[in-house]
C-alpha positions as CSV (number, residue, x, y, z in Angstrom):
1,M,-44.2,44.7,140.3
2,K,-43.2,42.4,137.4
3,S,-39.7,41.1,137.2
4,V,-37.7,41.8,134.0
5,S,-38.3,38.3,132.8
6,E,-42.0,38.7,133.0
7,L,-42.1,41.8,130.8
8,K,-43.7,41.4,127.4
9,I,-42.1,44.5,126.0
10,K,-38.8,44.2,124.1
11,I,-36.0,46.2,125.4
12,F,-33.6,47.8,122.9
13,A,-30.3,49.3,124.1
14,D,-29.9,52.8,122.8
15,G,-26.3,54.0,122.4
16,A,-23.2,54.2,120.2
17,D,-20.3,53.2,122.5
18,K,-19.1,49.8,121.3
19,G,-18.0,48.6,124.7
20,G,-21.4,49.5,126.2
21,M,-23.3,47.9,123.3
22,L,-21.4,44.6,123.6
23,E,-22.0,44.7,127.4
24,M,-25.7,44.9,126.6
25,Y,-25.5,42.3,123.9
26,A,-24.4,39.8,126.5
27,M,-27.7,40.4,128.4
28,P,-30.5,38.0,127.1
29,Y,-33.2,40.6,127.8
30,I,-31.7,43.0,125.3
31,K,-33.6,42.2,122.0
32,G,-32.2,44.9,119.7
33,F,-30.2,48.2,119.4
34,T,-30.7,51.7,118.3
35,T,-28.3,54.5,117.5
36,N,-28.4,58.1,116.2
37,P,-25.9,60.7,115.1
38,T,-26.0,62.5,118.4
39,L,-25.1,59.4,120.4
40,M,-22.4,58.6,117.9
41,R,-20.8,62.0,118.2
42,K,-21.0,61.8,122.0
43,A,-19.2,58.4,121.8
44,G,-16.5,59.9,119.6
45,V,-17.4,58.0,116.4
46,T,-15.6,59.7,113.4
47,D,-16.3,57.2,110.6
48,Y,-20.0,56.5,110.4
49,R,-19.9,53.7,107.9
50,A,-16.9,51.9,109.5
51,F,-18.5,52.1,112.9
52,A,-21.8,50.6,111.6
53,K,-20.1,47.8,109.9
54,D,-17.9,47.0,112.9
55,I,-21.0,46.9,115.1
56,L,-22.9,44.7,112.7
57,E,-20.0,42.2,112.6
58,A,-19.9,42.1,116.4
59,I,-23.8,42.0,116.8
60,P,-25.0,40.0,113.8
61,D,-28.3,38.6,115.1
62,R,-30.4,41.4,116.6
63,P,-32.2,44.3,114.9
64,I,-30.1,47.5,114.8
65,S,-31.2,50.9,113.6
66,F,-28.9,53.4,111.8
67,E,-30.1,56.8,110.7
68,V,-29.7,58.6,107.4
69,L,-27.6,61.8,107.6
70,S,-29.0,64.1,104.8
71,D,-31.6,66.8,105.0
72,E,-32.6,66.3,101.3
73,F,-35.0,63.5,100.5
74,A,-33.3,62.3,97.4
75,E,-30.0,61.9,99.3
76,M,-31.9,60.3,102.2
77,E,-33.2,57.7,99.8
78,R,-29.8,57.0,98.5
79,Q,-28.3,56.7,102.0
80,A,-31.3,54.5,103.1
81,M,-30.7,52.0,100.3
82,E,-27.0,51.8,101.2
83,I,-27.7,51.4,104.9
84,A,-30.4,48.7,104.2
85,G,-27.8,46.8,102.3
86,W,-25.5,46.4,105.3
87,G,-27.6,43.5,106.7
88,G,-30.9,41.8,107.0
89,Q,-31.2,42.9,110.7
90,V,-30.7,46.6,109.8
91,Y,-33.5,49.1,110.1
92,V,-33.0,52.5,108.5
93,K,-34.0,55.5,110.6
94,I,-35.9,58.1,108.7
95,P,-36.8,61.4,110.5
96,I,-40.5,62.3,110.4
97,T,-39.5,65.6,108.7
98,N,-36.4,67.3,107.5
99,T,-35.1,70.5,109.2
100,R,-37.4,72.6,107.0
101,R,-40.5,71.0,108.5
102,E,-41.2,69.1,105.2
103,P,-42.7,65.8,106.1
104,S,-41.0,62.5,105.0
105,Y,-44.2,60.6,104.2
106,D,-43.6,60.2,100.5
107,L,-40.1,58.8,101.2
108,I,-41.3,56.5,103.9
109,K,-43.9,55.1,101.6
110,K,-41.5,54.7,98.7
111,L,-38.9,52.9,100.9
112,S,-41.4,50.7,102.6
113,H,-42.9,49.6,99.3
114,A,-39.4,48.9,98.1
115,G,-38.9,46.4,100.9
116,V,-36.7,48.5,103.2
117,K,-37.1,48.0,106.9
118,I,-37.6,51.5,108.4
119,N,-37.5,53.0,111.8
120,V,-39.4,56.2,111.5
121,T,-38.0,58.5,114.2
122,A,-38.7,61.7,116.2
123,L,-42.5,61.4,116.2
124,L,-44.3,63.4,118.9
125,N,-48.0,63.5,118.0
126,L,-50.8,61.2,116.8
127,Q,-51.2,62.9,113.4
128,Q,-47.7,61.8,112.6
129,V,-48.4,58.2,113.8
130,R,-51.6,58.1,111.6
131,K,-49.8,59.3,108.5
132,V,-46.9,56.9,109.0
133,A,-49.3,54.0,109.4
134,E,-50.9,54.8,106.1
135,C,-47.5,54.9,104.4
136,I,-46.2,51.6,105.7
137,V,-49.3,49.4,105.5
138,G,-48.5,46.2,103.6
139,G,-44.7,46.8,103.8
140,P,-42.0,44.9,105.7
141,S,-41.4,45.2,109.4
142,C,-41.3,48.8,110.6
143,F,-40.6,50.6,113.8
144,V,-42.5,53.7,114.7
145,S,-40.5,55.7,117.3
146,V,-42.6,58.1,119.4
147,F,-40.4,60.1,121.8
148,A,-42.5,59.7,124.9
149,G,-39.7,61.1,127.1
150,R,-39.6,64.3,125.2
151,I,-43.4,64.6,125.5
152,A,-43.0,64.2,129.2
153,D,-40.3,66.9,129.2
154,T,-43.0,69.4,128.0
155,G,-45.1,68.6,131.1
156,L,-47.5,66.3,129.3
157,D,-48.3,62.8,130.4
158,P,-47.2,60.6,127.5
159,M,-49.2,57.5,128.6
160,P,-52.6,58.5,126.9
161,L,-50.9,59.4,123.7
162,M,-48.8,56.2,123.6
163,A,-51.9,54.1,124.3
164,S,-53.7,55.8,121.4
165,A,-50.7,55.2,119.2
166,I,-50.9,51.5,119.9
167,E,-54.6,51.4,118.9
168,M,-53.8,53.4,115.8
169,L,-51.2,50.9,114.7
170,Q,-53.3,47.8,115.3
171,P,-54.5,47.6,111.7
172,T,-50.9,47.8,110.6
173,P,-49.4,44.4,111.8
174,N,-46.0,45.1,110.3
175,A,-45.5,48.1,112.6
176,E,-44.2,48.0,116.1
177,L,-44.4,51.1,118.4
178,I,-41.2,52.2,120.1
179,W,-41.4,54.1,123.4
180,A,-38.4,56.3,122.7
181,S,-36.2,58.5,124.9
182,P,-37.4,57.2,128.3
183,R,-36.3,59.2,131.3
184,E,-36.4,56.6,134.1
185,L,-36.6,52.9,134.7
186,L,-40.3,53.2,135.6
187,N,-41.0,54.0,131.9
188,I,-40.2,50.4,131.0
189,F,-43.0,49.2,133.2
190,Q,-45.4,51.9,132.0
191,A,-44.7,51.0,128.4
192,D,-45.2,47.3,129.1
193,E,-48.5,48.1,130.9
194,I,-50.1,49.7,127.9
195,G,-48.9,47.1,125.5
196,C,-46.1,49.0,123.7
197,Q,-44.0,46.5,121.8
198,I,-40.5,48.1,122.2
199,I,-38.7,50.6,124.4
200,T,-35.3,52.0,123.7
201,V,-33.2,52.5,126.8
202,T,-29.7,53.9,127.4
203,N,-27.1,52.1,129.4
204,D,-27.3,54.4,132.4
205,I,-31.0,53.5,132.9
206,L,-30.5,49.8,132.1
207,N,-27.9,49.7,134.8
208,K,-30.6,50.4,137.3
209,L,-32.4,47.1,136.5
210,S,-30.7,45.5,139.5
211,L,-32.8,47.8,141.7
212,V,-36.1,46.4,140.5
213,G,-38.0,44.9,143.5
214,K,-35.4,46.3,146.0
215,D,-36.6,46.6,149.6
216,L,-37.3,50.3,150.1
217,E,-36.4,50.2,153.8
218,E,-33.0,48.9,152.9
219,F,-32.7,51.4,150.0
220,S,-33.4,54.2,152.5
221,L,-30.6,53.0,154.8
222,E,-28.2,52.8,151.9
223,T,-29.1,56.4,151.0
224,V,-28.4,57.6,154.5
225,K,-25.1,55.8,154.6
226,M,-24.1,57.4,151.3
227,F,-24.8,60.9,152.5
228,Y,-22.9,60.2,155.8
229,N,-19.9,58.6,154.1
230,D,-19.6,61.4,151.6
231,A,-19.7,64.0,154.4
232,V,-16.9,62.1,156.2
233,A,-14.8,61.7,153.0
234,A,-15.1,65.4,152.3
235,G,-14.0,66.3,155.7
236,Y,-16.9,68.7,156.3
237,K,-17.2,70.2,159.8
238,L,-19.6,72.5,161.6
């Protein structure tokens, strides 16, 4: 198995807790950051704009994605232009559709051709990838976030779809594929194996990186000790 330093894939930390983000910022293998409104709400963020600007001041030199909040395309565009103005390392997250299932392709094309760096988010099929590639060709750097973890949650193996997405984006050199919503540490190595450029990973998964290459016999013993110690601590008796 490769060590973390041998991986070609870029690891982006996914979260909205400032302390956790700064902890990851100190790690040289973290090449960027992503957020979303769900993570922000979970972290207790109440002022979106203030939070974003605070994070950008603390992390000024790595790509960070912030998402638009509206469900209406005209307002999405206005918000996207504001968010893009927060800094040169900012990528604007645009959902692949709104909540009414109306595709965002026209907006994606308009923003990309206006020079906005976009992170198109919540993709789950190859038709979406194909259409996004058509919209962003010739534009600035763009991330295409395919939620491989959610694909796996449906019982489907995401590996073939992600490999096809990489091939589909090859004629679009300004686009990088993100393996989004991984469910376990192994996904980092799977994404690297197929040539995916970026993977977004939450802190709870990133904290398992110390286990990479761990001796399985020793890990087995540690597991047995954990069960025994917890039984003793609980005072269980038979």
